[in-house]
C-alpha positions as CSV (number, residue, x, y, z in Angstrom):
1,X,-1.5,-8.7,-10.9
2,X,-2.4,-5.0,-11.0
3,X,-1.1,-3.0,-8.0
4,X,-3.7,-1.8,-5.6
5,X,-4.5,1.8,-5.1
6,X,-3.2,3.9,-2.2
7,X,-6.5,3.8,-0.3
8,X,-6.4,-0.1,-0.4
9,X,-3.0,-0.1,1.3
10,X,-4.1,2.5,3.8
11,X,-7.0,0.3,4.8
12,X,-4.8,-2.8,4.9
13,X,-2.3,-1.2,7.2
14,X,-4.9,0.8,9.2
15,X,-4.2,-1.1,12.4
16,X,-0.4,-0.5,12.2
17,X,1.2,2.4,14.0
18,X,1.9,5.6,12.1
19,X,5.7,5.3,12.6
20,X,7.2,1.8,12.1
21,X,10.4,0.1,13.1
22,X,12.3,-2.1,10.7
23,X,11.0,-5.3,12.2
24,X,7.4,-4.2,11.6
25,X,8.3,-3.2,8.1
26,X,9.6,-6.7,7.5
27,X,6.3,-8.2,8.7
28,X,4.2,-5.7,6.7
29,X,6.1,-6.6,3.5
30,X,5.2,-10.2,3.9
31,X,7.9,-11.5,6.2
32,X,10.9,-10.3,4.2
33,X,14.3,-10.3,6.0
34,X,15.9,-7.5,7.9
35,X,18.8,-7.5,5.5
36,X,16.4,-6.8,2.6
37,X,14.8,-3.9,4.4
38,X,18.2,-2.5,5.3
39,X,19.3,-2.8,1.6
40,X,16.2,-0.9,0.6
41,X,17.0,1.8,3.1
42,X,20.7,2.1,2.2
43,X,19.9,2.0,-1.5
44,X,17.7,5.0,-1.1
45,X,14.5,3.2,-2.1
46,X,12.7,3.3,1.3
47,X,12.6,6.8,2.9
48,X,13.4,6.7,6.6
49,X,14.4,8.6,9.7
50,X,17.8,7.6,11.1
51,X,17.0,7.4,14.8
52,X,20.3,6.0,16.2
53,X,23.0,3.8,15.0
54,X,21.4,0.9,13.2
55,X,17.9,2.1,14.2
56,X,15.6,3.4,11.5
57,X,12.0,4.6,11.7
58,X,9.7,4.6,8.7
59,X,6.5,6.6,8.7
60,X,3.7,4.4,7.4
61,X,2.9,6.8,4.6
62,X,6.5,6.5,3.4
63,X,6.2,2.7,3.4
64,X,3.0,3.0,1.3
65,X,4.8,5.4,-1.0
66,X,7.5,2.7,-1.5
67,X,4.9,0.0,-2.1
68,X,3.3,2.2,-4.8
69,X,6.7,2.9,-6.4
70,X,7.9,1.5,-9.7
71,X,10.9,0.0,-7.8
72,X,8.7,-2.1,-5.5
73,X,6.5,-3.2,-8.4
74,X,9.5,-4.6,-10.2
75,X,11.4,-5.8,-7.1
76,X,8.6,-7.6,-5.3
77,X,8.8,-10.7,-7.6
78,X,12.3,-11.2,-6.3
79,X,11.3,-11.1,-2.6
80,X,10.7,-14.3,-0.7
81,X,7.8,-12.7,1.2
82,X,4.8,-10.9,-0.3
83,X,2.3,-8.5,1.2
84,X,-0.7,-10.6,2.4
85,X,-3.4,-8.8,0.4
């Protein structure tokens, strides 16, 4: 399946807040686990703001950047959850 363009994801996630917590990112990426999101953060694949110990904030535009990245395009087939497009 061909990846969507950026505008499609901006429209899909329009109702979400501009800054996301990790739980919301889990839901937005199709229900993936918290451990997977933390691996993406610690692996340097998902840009984030380290807010406090074990608390990360991800601006929505950075999440869309990740979704549009080559890493996500190759990694998403391994994920148990998928974005509900």
